N, C-alpha and C positions, 0 to 999 in steps of 0.2 A: 499778644505781646506788643507792648507799645514802648519799646526801648528808646526810641529817639525822643519822644515827648517826656518821658521820665528823665532822660539825660539832661535836658535843659531846665528842668524844674526842680532838680535836687536841691534841697535847702530846707526852708522852714517846714515844708510839708513832710520831708524826711524826718526831721527832728520830732515833729509831732507824733509821727507814727512810731518812732523809736521809743519815745517816752510813753506813748500809749501802750506799747507792747510790754514794756518793763514796769511801768507804773511807779518808777522811783528814779531818783538821780544817784542812788547808791550803786556801787558795783555789785554784780551778782554774787550771791553767797558762794564761797568755795573758789573764787577766782584765783587761779594759780599765779604764782609770782613769775613775771617774765624772765626768760633766761638771760644770763649775762651777755652783753654784746660781745662781738668778736674782739679779740685783742687788737691793740693798735693805738695810735694817737687819738686823743679826744677830737670829736667833730662837733662844732657848734654851728647851728643854722638859725636864721630868723625866718619864720614862716609868714603866711599872708596876714596873720593877726598882728604881726609885729612882735610875736613872742619868740624869745631865744630858747632854743632847745639844744641840750648837749648830750651827745652819745659817747660811750666809752670807746667806740670804734665803729667801723662800717656796719650798718644794720643789714642783717641777712634774712630775717624772718619777717617779711612785710605782708601786710594786708592792704588791699586797695579797694576803696569804696566808690571810686569813680573810674570809668573805663579808660579815659585818657591817661590817668595815673598808672593804671595797670599796663597799658601799652608802653609807657615809658620804662617801667620796671622790666618787662619782658625783653624789650629791645636793648636795654642796657646789660642784660645778662643776669638779672635777678628774678627768678621765677617766684612769684608771690605764693605764700602758703594759703592765703584766703582771698577770694574775690567775690564781690557782690554780683549775683546773677550770672553764674558761669555760662549757662546755656545761652542767655541773651548776648553776652560778650562774644561767645564763639560764633554766633550768627552775624553780628554786626561789626566785629573788629578782627578781620582775618589777617591783618598785617603782622600780628604778634600773637600766634596761637599759644594756648595754655597746654601744659602737660596734664596727664590724667590725674596726677596726685594733688592738684590744686583743689582745695575745699571751697564749697559754696557757702557764703556767709549771709545768704538771704538776698532778696531782690534789693536793688539800689534804693528804692523808696522805703524799704523796711529791713535794714540789716539786723542780723541777730547778734545781740551783745553776747549771749551765751556761747554761740558758735565761735565768735572772735576770741573770746577769753580762752576757750578750749585749745586754740591753736598756739597759745603762748607767743604771740608776735613780739618782736622787739621794736616795731614801729607800725603805726596805722597811718596811711595817707588818706586824707579826706578832703572833700570839696570845701570851699570857703564859706558856704552859707549854712553850715551846721551850727546850731545854737549852743549856748553855753551849757545847757542841761545835758545834751547828748555828748558834748565834749568831756564833761565831767565823768560820765559813765565810761567813755572810751579811755580817758587818761588814767582811770583806775586800773586799766589793763596794761597799757603800754603808752609810750610817748606818741602823741598825735601831731603829725605835720599837716597843717592846713594849707591848701594850695588854691589860689584863685583860678577857677576853670578857664575863664575867658575875659577878654577886655576889648570891646569893639573899637576903642581908641588906638589900640596897638596889638592886634591879634597875634601876629607873628612874634613880636617881642615878648608877649606873655607866654607863648608856647616855649620859646627858648629859655626864658627864666624858669619856667616850671621844670623843664628837662634838667637844667643845671642844678636846681634845688634837690630834685630826686637823686641825681647823680652824686651830689655832695653827701647826702645822708647815707647812701649805699656804697660810697667809695668808688664810684665809677666815672670819675671826671674824664679820664682818657677816652672811655667809650662814648661819653656824651659829645666830646669834641669831634670824634670821628663820625658820629651819627649826624651832627649838625652840618659838618663839612660835606658829607654825602648828600644831605638834603639840599644844600646850596648848589652843589654841582648838578643835581637833578633839575632844579629850577632853571639854571642857566641853559642846560641842554634842552629842556622843554621849550624855553623861550626861543631858542634857535630854530626848533622845529616849527613852531607857530609862525615865526617870521619867514622862514623858508617857504612855507605854504601860502604866503601872502595873506595871512590872517591877523597880523598885528593890527590892533584897533577894532577887531571884530567885536560886536556887542553880544553879550551872553547873559541869559537870565537863568540862574540856577535855583532850583526849588525842590521841595518834596511835597507830598500831599497825603491826605487821610480821608478815607471814605467812612462816613458815619450815617448809616441808614440811607445810603444812596446819595447823600450829599457830600460833595468834595470840598474840603478845606485845603487851601494851598498855602505853603509857608515859604515865602521868598527869602533867599539868603542875600541880604542887601549889603551895601557898603559897610565895612567893619566886621563882617563875618569872616571867619578864617578862610573859607573857600573863596570868597570874593577877593580877598587879599592875595591868596596864592594865584588865582586867575589873573589878577592885575600884574603880578610879577611875570607871568607868562606872556603878557602883552595884550590880554583880552580886556574888555571894558564892561563894567557892570551896567546892565540895562534897566534895572529896577529903579523907578522914580521915587519910591517911598523910603523913609528912614526905618531902621530896625531898632531893636532894644539895645541898651547900653552895654550889655555883656556879649551877646552872641550875634548881634546884627541881624536878628530874625524879625520878620514882619508877618502879616496875615492878609490874605485876599481870597477871592473866589474866581471862578472861571471868567466872569465878566471883567474882573480886574486885569486879565491878560490882554484885553483889547487895546491897552495903551502901549504895548511893547513894540509893535511894528515888526520890522525885519530884524530878527535876532536868531541866535542859536539857543533854543530852549533845551536845557539839560536838567534832568531830574534824577532823583535817587530814591530807591525804596529797597525792600527786601522781601524775598519769597515768604518769610515767616509772617509778614503782614497780610498775606492773602492776595486778593485781586490787585492787579496793577492799577493804581489810582487814576492814571491818565489814559492808558489804552482801554482798559475795561470800564473804568469809572466814567469816562467821557465818550464811550462808544455811542454814536448817534446824536451827540450833543451838537446842535447847530452852531452855537457860538464857537465852540472849540474847532469845528470843521472850517469855520470861516477865517480863522486866524492866519495871517500871512506865513508864519513860520511852520504851521501845520501843513498848509497847502504846498509849501516848498519842500517839505520833508526834512526840515531842520529841527527835528525833535530826537533827542538822544537819551536813552536810559543807561546810566553807568552800571558796571557790574556790581552785584551784591557784595556786601562785606567790606566796603570802604567806609571807615568811620569818619564822618565829616566834622567831628568835634575832637579828633584825635591828635596825634603827635607827628613827628617827622616821618615815621614809617607809613602811616595812613596817608599823609600828604604826598609822599612819593608815589603811592598807589594812585592817588587822584591825578597827579601830573601825568603819569603814564597813561591813564585811562582817557583823560580829556584830550591829550595830544593825539592819541591813537584815533579817537572818535572824530576829531576835527581835521587833523592834518594827515591822517592815514598812516 
């Protein structure tokens, strides 16, 4: 299972797979008509495409094709009827667990149009890089609200806008306000803990890694990544010298690339479903790794599994709790 890599690559590849699976841009035969939305005043939203979508009332039968969107729904109190890769979500996004009744609509890279249609959703939330062909298929089933996953120029602002968009569609604005206020409070409390421990300004290098045939590829979360920005709000300083991509602020390096970091707190993230720990087991006996100042000083921390680093306020609160506990005690 490679949930993290799929998570940041969802887009054109997904669409190609969807189209390949279905072989048509027509809706599947026998697609049922979506149920009427809940009663209430009309709701109009403008999604990431700039498209205005109007609902007859708050949407209640939602399908989520990207895990951050699913996290928003669950934490707002709307349990989705369908989620892409339920098993993967449950392993990687423990801040907002699903109930047993949630149906799996395929892996995120290959959602099942037929499975989604069978659920008769009144809204499908999708990532912003789904192409027009796939959208045509989905929109034959239900209105599709497209959300931009991430924006390295304003990661926290993008997260807040996404939460507010999902809340508007589902009629959960009050819950969204409460959620975001709680996140802001957690950030402020975390910053106080970091400062009280004398760690304000401490340099941190956050990363994950992948073992492939014994070779370790490291993915730095650089300036503009959601984690880097939250860390900065806590008073920590990004130590990665390289630039990341324009959406997620992610870069790529190898163990030799770590030699430029110097005295830092090296913090990484993985999950037991990935198998061997990429840094502990993957670099066991590696002379370069063993020579690094932060390794020799014992300043290497693996965060608990199940914190989704591309998630929403609930996951970011988990991150704040974990990083402050690890560094400040």
